[in-house]
C-alpha positions as CSV (number, residue, x, y, z in Angstrom):
1,M,19.1,112.4,-58.6
2,A,18.8,114.4,-55.4
3,A,14.9,113.9,-55.5
4,I,15.4,110.1,-56.0
5,E,17.9,110.0,-53.0
6,A,15.5,111.8,-50.7
7,R,12.7,109.5,-51.6
8,Q,14.9,106.7,-50.7
9,A,16.0,108.1,-47.5
10,V,12.2,108.6,-46.5
11,D,11.4,105.2,-47.4
12,T,14.5,103.8,-45.3
13,A,14.2,106.4,-42.3
14,T,12.7,105.5,-39.0
15,E,9.5,107.0,-38.5
16,I,9.6,109.3,-35.4
17,E,7.2,111.6,-33.8
18,T,8.1,115.1,-34.7
19,E,9.2,117.2,-31.7
20,P,8.8,121.0,-32.1
21,R,11.8,123.1,-31.5
22,L,11.1,125.5,-28.5
23,I,14.2,127.8,-29.2
24,V,14.2,129.0,-32.7
25,E,16.1,131.6,-34.7
26,P,14.7,135.0,-35.9
27,G,14.6,136.8,-39.2
28,L,16.2,135.6,-42.2
29,S,17.4,132.5,-40.5
30,A,13.9,131.7,-39.5
31,R,12.8,131.8,-43.1
32,I,15.5,129.4,-44.0
33,A,14.4,127.1,-41.2
34,S,10.8,127.1,-42.6
35,I,12.0,125.9,-46.0
36,A,14.7,123.5,-44.6
37,E,13.0,121.9,-41.8
38,P,10.2,119.9,-43.6
39,V,12.8,118.5,-46.1
40,I,15.0,117.3,-43.4
41,E,12.2,115.9,-41.4
42,Q,11.0,113.9,-44.4
43,L,14.5,112.4,-44.6
44,G,14.4,111.2,-41.0
45,Y,16.5,113.8,-39.3
46,R,15.8,116.7,-37.1
47,L,16.7,120.3,-37.7
48,V,18.8,121.8,-34.8
49,R,19.7,125.4,-36.0
50,V,20.2,127.8,-38.9
51,K,22.7,130.4,-38.9
52,V,23.6,132.9,-41.5
53,S,27.1,134.4,-41.3
54,S,29.4,136.6,-43.5
55,A,32.0,133.9,-43.7
56,D,33.2,133.4,-47.1
57,G,31.0,136.1,-48.3
58,C,27.7,134.6,-47.0
59,T,27.5,131.1,-45.3
60,V,24.2,129.3,-44.6
61,Q,25.0,126.9,-41.8
62,I,22.5,124.2,-41.1
63,M,22.9,122.0,-38.2
64,A,20.9,118.7,-38.1
65,E,20.9,115.5,-36.3
66,R,19.5,112.0,-36.3
67,P,16.8,111.3,-33.5
68,D,19.6,109.6,-31.3
69,G,21.7,112.9,-31.6
70,T,24.2,111.5,-34.2
71,M,25.1,112.8,-37.5
72,A,27.7,111.3,-39.8
73,V,29.4,112.8,-42.5
74,E,27.2,110.8,-45.0
75,D,24.1,112.1,-43.3
76,C,25.4,115.6,-43.8
77,E,25.8,114.8,-47.6
78,T,22.4,113.3,-47.8
79,V,20.8,116.4,-46.3
80,S,22.8,118.8,-48.5
81,R,21.9,117.0,-51.7
82,A,18.2,117.1,-50.8
83,L,18.3,121.0,-49.7
84,S,20.3,122.2,-52.7
85,P,17.6,122.0,-55.2
86,V,14.8,123.2,-52.8
87,F,16.9,126.3,-51.9
88,D,17.5,126.9,-55.8
89,V,13.7,126.9,-56.4
90,N,12.6,128.8,-53.3
91,D,15.7,131.2,-53.4
92,P,15.7,132.2,-49.7
93,I,18.8,134.6,-50.1
94,N,19.0,137.1,-53.1
95,K,23.1,136.7,-53.3
96,A,25.4,134.1,-53.7
97,Y,26.0,131.8,-50.6
98,R,27.6,128.7,-49.5
99,L,25.4,126.0,-47.8
100,E,27.1,124.1,-45.1
101,I,25.4,121.1,-43.2
102,S,27.0,120.0,-40.0
103,S,26.3,118.0,-36.9
104,P,25.5,120.0,-33.6
105,G,29.0,119.3,-32.2
106,I,29.9,118.4,-28.6
107,D,29.1,121.6,-27.0
108,R,26.0,121.7,-28.9
109,P,22.7,124.3,-28.9
110,L,19.8,122.8,-26.9
111,V,16.7,123.5,-28.8
112,R,14.0,120.8,-27.8
113,K,12.7,119.6,-24.3
114,S,14.5,116.2,-25.1
115,D,17.8,117.9,-25.4
116,F,17.5,119.4,-21.8
117,D,16.2,115.9,-20.7
118,R,19.1,114.1,-22.6
119,Y,21.9,116.5,-21.1
120,A,20.7,116.8,-17.6
121,G,23.8,116.7,-15.4
122,H,25.9,118.8,-17.6
123,M,27.0,122.6,-17.6
124,V,25.0,124.8,-19.8
125,K,25.1,128.5,-20.8
126,I,21.6,130.2,-21.4
127,E,20.2,133.5,-22.5
128,T,16.8,134.6,-22.3
129,E,14.6,136.7,-24.1
130,I,13.6,138.9,-21.3
131,P,15.3,139.4,-17.9
132,I,14.4,136.8,-15.0
133,D,15.0,138.1,-11.6
134,G,17.0,141.0,-13.3
135,R,19.4,138.8,-15.5
136,K,19.4,137.4,-19.0
137,R,22.6,135.3,-18.7
138,F,22.9,132.1,-16.8
139,R,25.7,129.5,-16.4
140,G,25.3,126.5,-14.4
141,L,24.4,122.8,-13.9
142,L,21.3,121.7,-15.9
143,I,19.6,119.7,-13.2
144,A,16.2,118.6,-14.8
145,T,13.2,119.8,-16.7
146,E,9.7,120.5,-15.1
147,G,7.3,120.6,-18.0
148,D,8.7,123.1,-20.4
149,V,10.9,124.8,-17.8
150,A,14.6,124.1,-17.1
151,R,16.0,124.0,-13.6
152,I,19.6,125.1,-13.3
153,R,22.0,125.6,-10.5
154,L,24.4,128.4,-11.0
155,D,28.1,127.1,-10.7
156,H,30.7,129.1,-12.2
157,K,33.7,127.2,-10.9
158,A,32.8,124.4,-13.1
159,D,32.8,126.8,-16.2
160,T,36.4,127.1,-17.5
161,K,35.7,129.5,-20.1
162,K,34.2,132.2,-17.8
163,K,37.8,134.0,-17.7
164,D,37.6,134.3,-21.4
165,D,34.5,136.5,-21.2
166,K,35.1,140.2,-21.3
167,K,31.6,140.8,-19.7
168,S,29.2,138.8,-17.8
169,D,26.1,139.3,-15.7
170,D,27.0,136.2,-13.3
171,T,29.0,136.5,-10.2
172,E,30.5,133.8,-8.1
173,A,28.5,134.7,-5.3
174,D,25.5,133.3,-6.9
175,D,26.9,129.9,-7.1
176,G,24.4,127.3,-5.7
177,T,21.4,129.6,-6.5
178,E,18.7,127.6,-8.4
179,F,16.7,129.0,-11.3
180,L,13.5,127.9,-13.2
181,L,13.9,129.1,-16.7
182,P,11.0,128.6,-19.4
183,I,12.6,127.0,-22.3
184,G,10.6,128.9,-24.7
185,E,11.7,132.2,-23.4
186,M,15.4,131.4,-24.1
187,S,17.1,133.0,-27.0
188,D,20.1,130.7,-26.8
189,A,21.1,127.5,-24.7
190,R,24.1,125.3,-25.3
191,L,26.3,123.0,-23.6
192,V,29.4,124.1,-22.0
193,L,32.6,122.0,-23.1
194,T,33.8,119.9,-20.2
195,D,35.9,116.6,-19.8
196,E,32.8,114.7,-18.7
197,L,30.8,115.9,-21.7
198,V,33.7,115.0,-24.2
199,T,33.8,111.5,-22.6
200,Q,30.2,111.1,-23.0
201,A,30.3,112.1,-26.6
202,L,33.1,109.6,-27.3
203,R,31.2,106.7,-25.7
204,R,28.1,107.6,-27.8
205,E,30.0,107.7,-31.0
206,K,31.7,104.2,-30.3
207,A,28.1,103.0,-29.5
208,A,26.9,104.5,-32.8
209,K,29.7,102.9,-34.7
210,R,29.0,99.6,-33.1
211,E,25.4,99.7,-34.2
212,A,26.2,100.6,-37.7
213,R,28.6,97.7,-38.0
214,T,25.9,95.3,-36.6
215,A,23.4,96.7,-39.0
216,K,25.6,96.1,-42.0
217,R,26.4,92.6,-40.8
218,E,22.8,91.8,-40.4
219,Q,22.0,93.4,-43.8
220,R,24.9,91.2,-45.5
221,L,23.4,88.1,-43.7
222,R,19.9,88.8,-45.1
223,R,21.3,89.3,-48.7
224,H,23.3,86.0,-48.3
225,K,20.1,84.1,-47.1
226,S,18.0,85.7,-49.8
227,G,20.8,84.6,-52.5
228,Q,20.7,80.9,-51.1
229,A,16.9,81.1,-51.3
230,G,17.0,82.0,-55.0
231,H,19.5,79.3,-55.9
232,A,17.4,76.8,-54.2
233,D,14.1,78.0,-56.1
234,S,16.1,77.9,-59.4
235,A,17.4,74.3,-58.5
């Protein structure tokens, strides 16, 4: 049944050019990602991140999304039904685990160049694999991308979560300083939850719902016209 649903999803999915992730997970998560990503892409979605945690004994969390950044509950169910039998065969974890499929969320990870392009103008938190100008942690405004490099301007005053951090490599004296950070050398990059980001996410969600309603109306109209044509032929 899952295989049939997966094939149907492939047939109905919009074909998109696969864009590689520039920020990927290490170790066991990387192994799981290598198994999950081809299946997810065949369904017309994109893998965002894989995370293995000790929650509920062991939880494998897989973040995925549509090319436009949306991910409804029904989409998560589709991905889960397709991945479960694949994981049963490949057995990436040698113990019992819970599979969790989710959307990236509002304060989402950024893993592709298009993510950085889409969210230019928003606050981000970035950690790099190796120090850049003596630091590995950066918080600031994502200005733009230049090739596979992201330009950010440090701005801690806009980061309301800084006060919750017990330790930080950043200082307010750095505000306004700009850095060019290679995306491929980042170990983690994510959006900072701000009022502006929430407002944009709500607008995008409303737009997606309108498009879905329009698509359903058009589908019903096509079925109605097809039924009328069938009656005319039989007459």
